[in-house]
DOLOFI-987264 format. One record per atom (N, C-alpha, C, O, CB): residue in one letter; x, y, z. Coordinates in steps of 0.02 Angstrom, whole numbers, plus 50000, padded with zeros to 5 digits. Glycine has a CB too. Layout:
AXYZ;...
//
This chain:
M500424994050000;M500005000050000;M500445006250000;M500925006650038;M499525000050061;A500285011149959;A500655017349956;A500315022649999;A499715023749993;A500725019849882;I500705025750043;I500445030850089;I500885037050081;I501495036650088;I500435028250163;H500565042750067;H500945048950055;H500725054150106;H500135055050119;H500825051549983;G501225057550135;G501075063050180;G501015069550143;G501015069750082;G501605063550233;S500975074950180;S500925081650152;S501515085750177;S501875083550221;S500255085050172;P501625091750148;P502195095850170;P502065099250238;P502265105050247;P502345101150118;R501745095850284;R501625098350351;R501875093050401;R502155087950381;R500865099850363;D501765094450465;D501925089450515;D501375084150515;D500785085750525;D501995092750587;N501555077950503;N501065072650494;N501145067050545;N501695065950571;N501095069850424;A500595063650558;A500605057150592;A500335052050543;A499735052050526;A500175057350659;L500785047650519;L500595042750468;L500635035750496;L501105034050533;L501055043450406;F500145031650479;F500115024750502;F500025020150443;F499625021350398;F499555023850554;G500415014650444;G500355009750392;G499825004650407;G499395005650451;G501005006350381;T499844999050371;T499404993450382;T499834987450400;T500444988050406;T498964992050319;N499524981650409;N499914975650424;N500144972150360;N500394966550363;N499494970850466;D500044975350303;D500314972850240;D500964976650225;D501214980450267;D499804973750182;E501234975550166;E501844979050146;E501664986050123;E501244987050080;E502224975150090;N501994991050153;N501844998050139;N502445001650110;N503024999950124;N501615001550203;V502305006550069;V502795011450046;V502555018250071;V502055020950045;V502905011249967;I502905020850121;I502685027150153;I503195032550136;I503795031750149;I502615026250230;T502955038050109;T503395043750092;T503085050050120;T502475050950119;T503495044250015;D503525054450144;D503295060850169;D503765066250144;D504375065650154;D503255060850247;P503505071450112;P503955076250079;P504295081150126;P504825083750110;P503575080150029;D504005082550185;D504285087650228;D503935087350296;D503435083750304;D504225094850196;G504195091150344;G503875091750409;G504195087350462;G504585082850447;G503155090150403;N504005088750524;N504225084750581;N503695079350594;N503165080850622;N504345089150646;D503835073250573;D503315068250566;D503385062550616;D503935061050640;D503315065550496;W502815059450630;W502775053250669;W502515047950620;W501965048650595;W502305053950733;I502915042850607;I502725037650559;I502785030850592;I503315029050618;I503175038050495;D502245027050591;D502235020250618;D501975015650564;D501385015850546;D501785019750683;A502425011450536;A502235007250480;A501845001050500;A501554997750458;A502855005250442;L501844999350565;L501524993250590;L501874987050560;L502464987350544;L500764993150574;A501514981550553;A501824975350530;A501924975450454;A501664979850419;A501384969250549;G502314970550429;G502454969950358;G503144972250341;G503484975450381;G501944973950319;N503354970650280;N504014972650255;N503924979450221;N503694979850164;N504314967250206;D504124984750256;D503944991550235;D504554995450212;D505124994150232;D503604995150292;S504425000350169;S504925005250148;S504665012150168;S504115014050149;S505075004850071;I505065015850207;I504845022150235;I505365027550220;I505955026750236;I504725021550312;S505145032850189;S505565038750177;S505255044650213;S504725046950194;S505645040150100;A505585047050266;A505285052150309;A505355059150281;A504975063650301;A505585051850377;G505825060250235;G505915066950207;G506255071750255;G506405069850312;G505255069650186;P506385077950233;P506695082950277;P506255084250338;P505645083950335;P506805089450238;G506585085850393;G506235087150455;G506495082650510;G506865077850498;G505485086150446;N506295084150572;N506505080150630;N505965074950643;N505445076450673;N506625084650693;D506085068850621;D505565063750619;D505685058150669;D506255056950691;D505525060750549;R505145054850688;R505175048750729;R504825043250690;R504225043850675;R504855049950801;V505195037950673;V504945032850627;V505015025950659;V505545024150686;V505325033150560;F504465022050655;F504455015250681;F504305010450623;F503785011150590;F503925014450738;G504755005750611;G504635000850559;G504124995550579;G503754993150536;G505274997650539;G504114993750643;G503664988550667;G503924981550649;G504494980850627;G502964989450638;T503504976650657;T503694969750641;T503804968950566;T503424971750526;T503144964850665;G504324965250546;G504464964150476;G505154966750457;G505494969850497;G503944967450433;N505344965350395;N505994967450369;N505914974250335;N505664974550279;N506294962050319;D506124979450369;D505964986250347;D506574990050322;D507134988750344;D505644990150403;H506464994650276;H506964999450254;H506715006350277;H506185008650256;H507074999250176;V507115009650319;V506905015950349;V507425021350332;V508015020650348;V506825015350426;F507195026550298;F507625032150278;F507415038350316;F506855040850307;F507595033250201;G507855040950358;G507695047050394;G507745053350351;G507365058050359;G508135047750454;E508225053250305;E508385058850262;E508595064950304;E508845064050359;E507785060650217;E508515070950279;E508785076850313;E508415078050379;E507805076950384;E508735083150268;G508795080450429;G508495081950493;G508775077550548;G509165072950535;G507745081150490;N508585079150609;N508805075350668;N508265070250685;N507765071950716;N508955080150729;D508375064150664;D507845059150665;D507965053750718;D508535052450738;D507775055850598;Y507405050750741;Y507425044850784;Y507135039150743;Y506545039350723;Y507025045950851;L507535034050730;L507335028650686;L507355021950722;L507845020150754;L507785028350624;Y506795018350716;Y506735011650747;Y506525006650692;Y506065007950654;Y506205011750805;G506865001150688;G506644995950643;G506054992150672;G505674988950635;G507204991150628;D505974992350738;D505434988750772;D504914993550798;D504784998750767;D505714984350829;S504604991950855;S504054996050882;S504285001050935;S503865004150967;S503534991650911;G504935001750945;G505185006750992;G505365003951059;G505204998251076;G504685012151000;R505715007951099;R505965005751164;R505405003751212;R505504999451255;R506375011251196;D504825006751205;D504275005451252;D503814999851228;D503344998151264;D503875011751262;G503944997051170;G503524991651144;G503804984851161;G504394984251177;G503434992351069;P503384979651158;P503624972851171;P504184970851123;P504194972951065;P503054967751166;R504634966951147;R505194964551106;R504934960051051;R504514955651063;R505714960851149;I505194961050990;I505014956850932;I505504951150929;I506094952150916;I505014960950865;T505274945050942;T505724939350949;T505754935050885;T506104929950884;T505514935051007;A505394937050833;A505454933550769;A505984937050727;A506254942250747;A504774933350732;E506134934350668;E506594937650623;E506334944550606;E505754945350588;E506704933450558;D506764949550612;D506564956450601;D507184960050575;D507504963950611;D506284959850666;N507344958750512;N507964961150483;N507854967950449;N507554968350396;N508244956050431;D508094973250482;D507944980050459;D508574983550435;D509134981850454;D507624984050516;K508464988450391;K509004992750368;K508794999950381;K508285002350356;K509164991650292;L509215003450422;L509065010250441;L509605014950412;L510205013450417;L509035010950518;Y509385020450383;Y509835025350353;Y509665032250383;Y509115034850371;Y509775025350274;G510115035050421;G509975041450453;G509965047250405;G509515051450409;G510475042750506;G510455047550360;G510505053250314;G510835059250348;G511115058550402;G509825055150288;P510805065150317;P511105071150347;P510745073050411;P510135072750415;P511085077050297;G511135074950461;G510835077050525;G511095072850582;G511455067850572;G510085076550522;N510915074850642;N511115071250703;N510575066250721;N510075068050753;N511255076250762;D510665060150701;D510145055050706;D510275050150762;D510845049050783;D510075051350640;T509735047250787;T509775041850836;T509455035750806;T508855035650790;T509425043850903;L509855030450797;L509625024250767;L509605018750820;L510105017550854;L510085022150707;F509035015550827;F508935010550879;F508985003550850;F508675001950799;F508245011550914;V509394999450883;V509504992550861;V508964988150892;V508824988650952;V510214990150882;G508664983850851;G508184978950877;G508454971950869;G509044970950857;G507514979750842;D508014967050874;D508204960250858;D508224959350783;D507994963650745;D507714955150891;G508514953850761;G508584952650690;G509264954650665;G509684957150703;G508044956350652;R509374953650602;R510004955350570;R509944962350541;R509784963150482;R510194950150514;D510074967350582;D509974974350563;D510614977250533;D511174975350553;D509744978450623;Y510524981850487;Y511074985650458;Y510934993050467;Y510414995450445;Y511184983850382;L511384996550500;L511285003550517;L511815007950485;L512415006550490;L511275004450593;T511595013250452;T512035018250422;T511815025050449;T511265027250435;T512015018050344;G512245028350486;G512065034750515;G512055040350465;G511645044950471;G512535036350570;G512515040250416;G512585045850370;G512985051450402;G513325050350451;G511895048350348;T512935057350373;T513305063150399;T512985065750463;T512375064950473;T513355068650346;G513385068850505;G513135071650567;G513375067650627;G513725062650620;G512375071850566;N513175069950686;N513345066550748;N512795061550766;N512265063550790;N513455071750806;D512925055250754;D512405050150760;D512525045850822;D513085044750843;D512385045850698;T511975043250849;T511995038850906;T511665032250888;T511105032250862;T511655042050968;F512005026750903;F511735020050891;F511575016950958;F512015015851000;F512255015550850;V510935015550970;V510695013351035;V510545005951033;V510145003550993;V510085017351057;F510865002151079;F510744995051087;F510304993851147;F510454996151202;F511414991151094;Q509754990251138;Q509304988751193;Q509434981751221;Q509344980651281;Q508584989251170;F509644977051179;F509744970151199;F510444967851178;F510694969851125;F509204965451169;H510754963551218;H511404960851200;H511364953651175;H511884950651160;H511884961251258;N510764950851172;N510704943851152;N510194943151095;N509624941151107;N510494939451211;P510404944651033;P509944944250976;P509734936950962;P510044932250987;P510274947250914;I509214936250923;I508934929750908;I509444925550869;I509724927950820;I508274930350867;P509584919350891;P510104915350857;P509884912550790;P509284912250775;P510314909550903;G510364910450751;G510234907550686;G510894905850653;G511384904450688;G509834912350642;Y510914905850587;Y511534904350552;Y511574908450488;Y511074909450453;Y511594896750536;D512174910750473;D512294914750414;D512954912650383;D513434911550420;D512294922450430;P512994911950316;P513614909550286;P514224913750303;P514784911050306;P513534909350212;R514134920250313;R514714924550326;R514884924650400;R515464923650419;R514574931650302;F514394925850443;F514524926950514;F514454920650556;F514604920850616;F514064932250540;G514214915050527;G514154908850565;G513574909150614;G513064912350600;G514794907450602;P513644905650672;P513094905850722;P512954912950745;P513384917350744;P513274901350782;D512334913950767;D512114920450790;D512194925850737;D512534930850748;D512494922450853;P511884924850678;P511964929750625;P511574936050637;P511674941050602;P511774926850559;D511124935950686;D510684941650695;D511014947350733;D510674951650761;D510064939450731;N511664947350733;N512034953150759;N511914959050713;N511844958350652;N512784951550765;T511904964850742;T511844971050704;T512514972850671;T513044971650700;T511604976850749;S512474975750612;S513064978550579;S512984986150574;S512514988550543;S513184975350509;I513454989750604;I513474997050596;I513994998450543;I514584996850551;I513655000750664;L513765001350488;L514185001550428;L514635007650423;L515115007550384;L513755001350368;D514505012950462;D514905019050453;D515075022250520;D515075028450525;D514545024050408;F515205018250572;F515355021250637;F515995025250634;F516525022650615;F515385015950691;N515955031550654;N516525036050655;N516565039150725;N516155043450741;N516465041550600;P517045037050766;P517065039550835;P517185047050841;P517065049950894;P517605036050872;A517405050250788;A517475057550790;A516805060950793;A516745066650817;A517865059950729;D516285057550769;D515615060650766;D515075056550802;D514585059350826;D515415061550694;D515165050050807;D514625045550827;D514745042550896;D515295042750923;D514555040050776;T514205039850924;T514215037050991;T513835030450992;T513325029750959;T513925042051043;L514085025651032;L513725019451046;L513395020251114;L513725022151163;L514215013251043;A512755018751119;A512385019351181;A512075012651199;A511815009151155;A511845024951177;F512095010851263;F511845004351286;F511295005451337;F511395008751389;F512425000151316;D510715002651323;D510125003551365;D510184998951426;D510134992851420;D509465001851325;A510305002051484;A510464998251544;A509874997751591;A509485002551599;A511055001451580;V509794992051622;V509254990851669;V509324995651728;V509864996051758;V509244983451693;G508784999151745;G508785003451804;G509105010151795;G509145014051843;G509105000051858;L509345011751735;L509665018251724;L509205022651683;L508975020751629;L510355017351687;G509055028551709;G508615033151674;G507935029951661;G507665026551704;G508935035351609;S507675031251603;S507045028151582;S507195022451535;S507135023151474;S506565033451547;D507415016651564;D507635011251521;D507045008251483;D506475008251506;D507975005751563;G507205005651423;G506695003051379;G506444996251401;G506724993051445;G506955002751310;F505904994051368;F505584987651382;F506084981951371;F506334981051316;F504964986651338;G506244978151424;G506694972451418;G507424974151411;G507824969751396;G506494968351360;A507614980451421;A508324982351415;A508744977951460;A508554976751518;A508424989851432;N509314975451436;N509684970551476;N510434971651478;N510814966951490;N509554963751450;F510654977851467;F511364979351480;F511464981251553;F510994983451586;F511604985151433;V512074980251577;V512254982251645;V512474989551644;V512824991651599;V512814977751674;N512264993351694;N512435000451698;N513175001251717;N513374999651772;N511985004051748;H513565003751669;H514255005451683;H514395012751667;H514955014551649;H514725000951642;A513885017051674;A513995024151664;A514435026851720;A514395024751777;A513325027951662;S514875031651701;S515335034351751;S514975038451804;S515215038851861;S515865038651716;S514415041451786;S514045045351836;S513295044851825;S512935042051867;S514265052651835;R513055047351768;R512335047151756;R512205045551683;R512665045051643;R511995053851776;S511565044851667;S511365042951600;S511675047451547;S511675053651554;S510615043051593;G511945044451494;G512245048151440;G512985049551449;G513305052351405;G511905054451432;H513255047551507;H513975048551519;H514365042451497;H514085037051489;H514105050151594;P515025043151489;P515425037551462;P515485031851512;P515315032551571;P516115039951442;V515745026351487;V515875020551529;V516355022451586;V516785026751578;V516175014751488;D516265019051644;D516655021051703;D517385018851699;D517825022451723;D516345018151765;T517525013051670;T518225010851662;T518325008251591;T517915004551565;T518415005451714;F518885010251560;F518995008951489;F519725007151479;F520175009851512;F518805015051445;Y519845002451432;Y520535000551414;Y520564999451339;Y520094996651310;Y520764994151453;S521105001451308;S521235000051238;S521964997951230;S522415001551251;S521065006151193;G522074992151200;G522754989751189;G522784982151185;G522274978851173;G523204992151243;D523374979551195;D523484972351193;D523094968851248;D523014971551303;D524234970751199;A522834962851233;A522424959251282;A522784958151347;A522474958151400;A522204952651253;A523434957151345;A523814955751407;A523784961451457;A523904960451516;A524524954251390;G523624967551434;G523614973351478;G522934974751509;G522884979151552;G523844979251442;A522414971151487;A521744972451513;A521654969151580;A521874963451591;A521214969851463;N521324972651627;N521244969851694;N520614972751727;N520654977451767;N521874971451738;G520034969951709;G519424971651744;G519064977951721;G518584980051753;G519564972451814;E519274980951665;E518914986751640;E518244984651610;E518164979051586;E519344990551588;H517754989251612;H517074987451590;H516984987851515;H516544984551488;H516574991951624;V517384991851480;V517424991551407;V518154990651389;V518584994451410;V517124997951374;V518294985551349;V518974983751330;V519004983551253;V518624979851222;V519194976951361;V519444987551224;V519564987351152;V520244984051141;V520754986551165;V519544994551121;L520244978451106;L520854974351099;L521184975451031;L520844975250979;L520694966951109;T521824976551032;T522204977150970;T522514970450951;T523074970050925;T522754982550976;N522134965050966;N522304958250945;N521724955650904;N521184958650905;N522474953551006;S521824950150868;S521274947050832;S521084940450865;S521514936850890;S521454945950757;F520434938950865;F520164932850894;F519604930350850;F519274934250816;F519924934050967;S519494923750852;S518984920850808;S518284921050839;S517794919550804;S519164913850791;N518214922750903;N517564923650933;N517634927550999;N518184928551023;N517214916850945;G517064929551026;G517074933551086;G517354929951147;G517684933051189;G516394935851101;S517234923351151;S517484919651209;S518244919251209;S518554919451262;S517184912651210;Q518554918551151;Q519284918751148;Q519544925451172;Q520044925751207;Q519524917351076;A519204930851153;A519414937451175;A519334938051251;A519774940851284;A519004942951140;A518774935551279;A518664935851351;A519184931851389;A519404933851443;A517974933351368;D519374926151361;D519864921851393;D520564925051395;D520974923451438;D519904915151358;A520684929651348;A521354932751344;A521444938651391;A522004940951400;A521474935051273;I520894941051421;I520954946751467;I520854944351539;I520644938651550;I520434952251449;S520994948651586;S520964946751657;S520384950251693;S520234956051679;S521624948351692;N520074946551738;N519574949351785;N518964952351750;N518684957351774;N519894954651828;E518764949351694;E518154951751662;E517544949751705;E517564944851742;E518084948851591;R517014953651699;R516404952551738;R515804952451692;R515814955351638;R516324957851793;I515274949251716;I514654949251677;I514434956451664;I514404960551710;I514104945251715;G514284957851602;G514074964551583;G514604968751549;G514454973951521;G513844968151642;D515234966451551;D515774970051517;D515684969451441;D515394964651416;D516464967351539;V515944974351406;V515924974451333;V516634974051306;V517074977851327;V515564980851306;I516734969451259;I517394968451227;I517324970151153;I516864967851120;I517654961151238;V517794974151128;V517824975551057;V518474972451030;V519014973751057;V517804983351043;Y518424968450978;Y519004964950951;Y518924964050876;Y518384965150849;Y519114958150986;Y519464962150843;Y519444960850771;Y519394953350759;Y519774949450788;Y520064963750735;N518924951350716;N518834944350697;N519064943350625;N518744945850580;N518094942050706;P519614939650614;P519864938750546;P519424934250504;P519484934150443;P520564935950548;L518984930350536;L518544925950498;L517974929850465;L517774928250409;L518244920550544;T517724934850499;T517184938950471;T517434945450442;T517054949250411;T516664940350524;H518084946950453;H518384953150428;H518004959250454;H517834963750416;H518404953250351;S517874959250519;S517494964750549;S517724965850620;S517984961350653;S516744963350546;G517614971950644;G517674973250715;G517044970850749;G516494972450726;G517804980750729;N517114967150803;N516534964250837;N516454967050907;N516954968450941;N516584956650839;L515834967850929;L515674969450998;L515384963251031;L514934960051005;L515164975451002;A515664961551089;A515444955551126;A515264957451197;A515534962251226;A515994950151125;Y514794953751226;Y514544955051293;Y514734949151338;Y514574943451323;Y513774956151293;V515074950551393;V515294945251438;V514694942451476;V514344946151510;V515844947851487;T514594935851471;T514034932551505;T514264928251563;T513854926551606;T513644928351455;S514904926451565;S515184922651621;S515944922751613;S516204925451565;S514914915251623;D516304919851661;D517034919751657;D517264916551591;D517044911051574;D517344915851717;N517694920151556;N517994917651493;N517484916151439;N517604912151395;N518394911451507;H516914919351443;H516404918351391;H516064924951375;H515854928651419;H515874913051415;A516014926351310;A515684932451287;A515334930951221;A515594927351179;A516184938351278;D514734933751213;D514334932851153;D514364939051110;D514254944651134;D513604931051170;D514504938151045;D514494943850999;D513784946450991;D513304942550991;D514784941850930;F513724953050985;F513064955850972;F513074961150917;F512534963450896;F512784958851035;A513664963150893;A513674968250840;A514334967850802;A514834965450827;A513584975250869;H514314970350740;H514904970950698;H514994978250678;H514504981850668;H514844966450634;L515614980450674;L515784986850644;L515994985450572;L516544983150559;L516354990650684;G515544986850526;G515634984750457;G516184988450421;G516404986150368;G515014985550420;N516414994150447;N516944997850413;N517634996350442;N518115000050429;N516815005350417;V517694991050481;V518334988850509;V518524982350474;V518164977350478;V518294987750588;H519104982450439;H519304976650399;H519984973850419;H520254969550384;H519314978450326;S520264976250475;S520904973850498;S521004976150570;S520644980550594;S521494976250453;V521504973250603;V521674975650670;V521894982950667;V521734986850711;V522234971250701;A522254984650614;A522484991550606;A521884996350599;A521905001850626;A522934992250545;D521364994150564;D520764998350558;D520454999550626;D520255005150643;D520254995050511;L520414994150666;L520104994850732;L520524999550777;L520245003850810;L520034987950766;A521174998550777;A521605002950816;A521565010150791;A521595014850830;A522335000550814;G521505010950725;G521485017550695;G520865021550711;G520865027650704;G521555016950622;L520325018250734;L519725021850754;L519865026350813;L519535031550822;L519165016950770;G520355024450855;G520505028450914;G519935028650963;G519785033950991;G520685035350894;L519605023050974;L519035022851020;L519235024951090;L519775023351114;L518725015851021;S518785028551123;S518905030851192;S518295029451234;S517785027151209;S519085038351193;A518345030851299;A517775029751344;A517165033651322;A516605031351332;A517955031751415;W517245039451291;W516685043551270;W516295040651212;W515745042951197;W516915050451252;D516565035551179;D516195032251125;D515705027051151;D515315024251112;D516685028951078;F515715025651217;F515285020551247;F514895023751305;F515175025051358;F515715014451272;T514255025051293;T513845028151345;T513285023451365;T513105018951328;T513565034951320;F513015024651424;F512475020451451;F511885024851466;F511945030051498;F512705016551514;V511295022651443;V510695026851446;V510125023051479;V509575025651486;V510485029251376;
//
C-alpha cells in the first residue's frame, strides 16, 4: 500500500501489509506497523517506527529517531526482524532491535542505541552462528556514539538488559575503559583489543578479571569485521554487533576509540 504525507507535520500509520510510506517535509511521526515496509521520512525532525517485519527506513535530512521495530517502550520482537536504517544528513539516533539489522548513520553526529545484547540466534554463511548481530556500517568515533540501554538507568526501555557502567549518570561514558593488547586488560568494563580473535569467548579468555556485563571490542579475521561482545560469564562472551567499516586490526586501532564512545542510557 502506498501512503503519502503532506508538506506539514504529519502522523502517518501503515497497515499490516507491505507499505511504501513517503513524506515530503515536516516533523513527522510515522508508524508502519507490521509487514516489510519502505519508509522515507523526508526533511524534518522525524520519529519513525518500522514495526514487525523486514523494513527499510530512511530518515533523510533532519535530526531523526529511527526504529526498525516498535520502539523502546514496545514489546520485544522475537521473530526475524531484519531491518536497514539510514539516518542521512543530520544528528540522528538509530535504535537497534532484534534481527540482522544494518545501520548507516550518514553525515552528522549520530547515536546507535542497543537495547538488547542477546539477539535471536540463527546461522549465516558469513558470520556463522548468531547471524542476527547488528552491523553498523559507518561508525566514526569522531562524530558518533554507541549507547547501551541499561536496566535501572534513566528511563530504560522495555526488556533492556545491559548492565549500567555509566561513570556518573545517563548519557555519560563508561566508568572504566582500556584499549590495547589483551595482556594489559584487567577488569575494565569496556575493553578494546588490538589483537585478533575468532570469537568473543577467545577474547574474554585473553583478558583478566572480566565480569558479567563488560563489553569487549576485538577484530575477527574470519568475518573481517570489528566485533562487539558481551561478557556473560568467566571467559565467555557473546557477539552482538559488527563494525562493518573495520577490515583489519589496524583499522580497529585507527578508530581511536575512547571511553566517550561508549555511553549508558
